[in-house]
N, C-alpha and C positions, 0 to 999 in steps of 0.2 A: 610680459608685459614690454614694450621695451616705455612708455608711459609712466610717468611719475605723477600719481595724485598728490597735489599739494596738502589735504586735507590730511595725507597721513604724519607730515611734519607738523608734532604738537608741540608748542611750548609747554611750559609749567602748568598754565592754568587751563590748559584744553584749548586755548583761542590756537587757530593756525601762524606759522612763522609767516611773514611779510617775503614774499616772492614778487617779482615784478610780472612776473606769467604763470596763468593757474596752471600750466603744466609741462613737464619738461619732455619734451618728444624726445631727444636722445640722452642716454646716459653719459653718453660721451663729453655732451656739451655741461655737464653738472659738475663745478668745480669746486670744492671747499678747501680756502686757504687754511692753514694749522694755527689752530688756535680758534675757529670761528665760533664754537659752541662754548667758550668761556670768553663773557664778560660783563662788566658792572652791570648788574639788577639794580634796576630802581623797586621804591617803596620798602616794607617793613619784611626782612626776612622771617617773620613768624608767620607771614602770610602764606608760604611756602614751606615751612619747616616745623616739624612737631619736635622740641625739644624731650630728650628720653634722659639720660644717666652721663653724670659729670667726669669724662675722662681724665682730666687734667688741671691745675692751676697754677699761674706762674706771679709774678710781680706786675704783668701788664695785662692780664685775661687768664680766661678758662678756655678749655674745649671741653666739649661735648658732643655726646653722641645725638644724632638728630637722624627722623625719620622724612622725605621727604611725603609730603602730604597726598600726593597723587601718586606716585609710583610707589609708594612705602618701601624704597630702598633705604638702607641705611649709611649714613655719610659723619664724616665728622664737620664740627663748623668749631672753628676756633676763632675767639671773640675779643678783639683786642680793645682797652678804653686808652684812647687817644690822650686824655687827661695822666693817667697813670702812667703812658708811655712818654709821657711830655710830647708826644709830635707833633711837631711843624709842618709845616706845607712841604719842606724838600725830605723829607721823613716819610709821609704820605706819596710822594714822588717814587720814595724809593722802596716802600713797599709794594705799591703797582707793578717797579719795574718787577721785582720779584715774582710775582702774579704773571707776569707776562713773558718771562722767562720760562716757567712751570709748564704754562699751556702752549707754549709750543714744542713742548717733550712730553712726545706718545712713544713712551716705552715700559714693559711690564715690571721692570724694574726700579721705575722711576714714581715718585707720588701725583697722583691725579690731583687736578685743580677743576673743578667744576664752574664756578662762578663767585665772585665776589659782592659783598654789599657795603656801602661807604656813606655812612650816616654823618650826622654833623657831630657824638661824639662817640661814635664806635666803628669798629672796621669788623667786617665778618665775612671771612675766608671758609668755602663749602668744598671741604676735597675729600678723596677716597679715605674711606674708615680701614684703619689698621690698628688689630688688637692685640698682638703679639708683644708687645712691646720695643724697647730698644734691641738692638743687638750687644749692646755695653752688659746689660742685663742677664742675658744668656750665657756670657764669655764668663760672668761672675759667680754664676750657678754653675756652669760647666767645669770651671776653671780652665780646660783648653778643649780643641777639637783634632783627629785625628784627621792625614793629610789628605783624605777623602772629602772628607765634610768639608775643610778650609778648602779645598779647589771647587768645591759645590759653589760656596759663599763668594771666592774668589770669581769665580764665570760671570756669574751676575752680577758684582761688582764692575769687573771690567767691562763686560757688555754697554752697561751705563754709563760709565765713564766716556766712552767709547762714541757711544751715542751723541754724547753732548757735545765732547772734540769734534765731533763733525758736524754740527751744526756749530759750531764758532764758540760755544758756551765752557768756559773754565768753574768748576765747582768753588774752588780755594779753603772747604772746609771738611774735608771726609773724615770722618770718623766714628766710631761704633756709634755713640748718638745721636748720629746723623743720619744712622741705618735701623730701620724699623722691620720688624718679622710681620709679615702678612695679616695673620691671626692665632688666636689662641691656639687652632688646631696644628699651623705650622710651626708653632711652639714649640708642641708636643714631641714633634715627627724628628728624627736625624736628620735629615735634607731639607730644609726649612727654606720657602719664597722669603727674600728683603725689599725693600723699596729705600730708594735714598731722599733723605728729604733736604729739608732747610735750604733752600736755595738766596739768601738772606745777602748772602757776600758772594754770588758769582758773577760773570761780569762776561760780556759780552765782547769778544776778541779776536781779531779776525789777521791772522798774519801780522799781530805786533807783540809787541814787548810791553809788560806793565812793569810798574815800580811801587803798588801801592801796598804796604805789609800787611797783609791779611791771614788768620787763621789761627789754628791752635796749637800753642807750643810744641807738645810732643810730637806732632803728628805734622807741624810745616816742615817744607822743603828751603834747605840753605841757601838756594838761590833768590827765593822770595825774601830770607833775611836779608842779599845782600841788592835789594830792591830791581834787580832786572829777571823777570821770569816769562814763560808760557805755561801753556796747557798740561805739560811735562810734570809739573808742579802737582799734579792730582796723582800722578803715578806712585810719585816718592810717598804721599799719603796712602796708596792702595798698599807699598811695602808693608810700612810699618803695620798698619793693621792686618796683614797676611802672619807677620811676627808676631805679632798680638793672638789672633788664631791659635797660633800654631805652640805658642811657649806660651 
């Protein structure tokens, strides 16, 4: 059928999404911008999600495994307590900027963000659930990988980085701690799936040179230290990661 019934497009509460026309008569006329389905949600996140287990805890908040109440799909909910993070208006804008970057990136090796809630005291980010832990932990456990496994990891990493660069996004803090393994089952496999996370230091830059020193010392490119760099700084970090995987 060429027609799409608007009733099939449901939001989280089961109500139809607002569409200007009741039907879309031609699939060619149905266009969704990147990030259309990722937006700031109103109300209490616990109206939509059921909290399950604590996955991690940091200085500024916690990460829980949650279930969507309607679909029962498991997801991760990161809770940032604004008072502990000492977030001001600029900090909130920076966090929303990170979410806006993530929601524009649809790649199998980049963590997916579904929605976020911005309340008076807390910030809730709902994202894809990865249960395999950090690549850093697996490196520590296995000591090093053979060349085939390392190539498998690097193929995924470089594919994601190329996708970012094609969308004018520079990560600027690639390291094993910012790469997750998709699941516990994947962790046990020799050839596992990875997801890049933490776009908090990312920058949207199109045909321009950057000058702000950002990154982690062991992985930072020399040109970043010289305050004159572009997206190629990410490739230096990838090279360091490859060295660590093998050695």
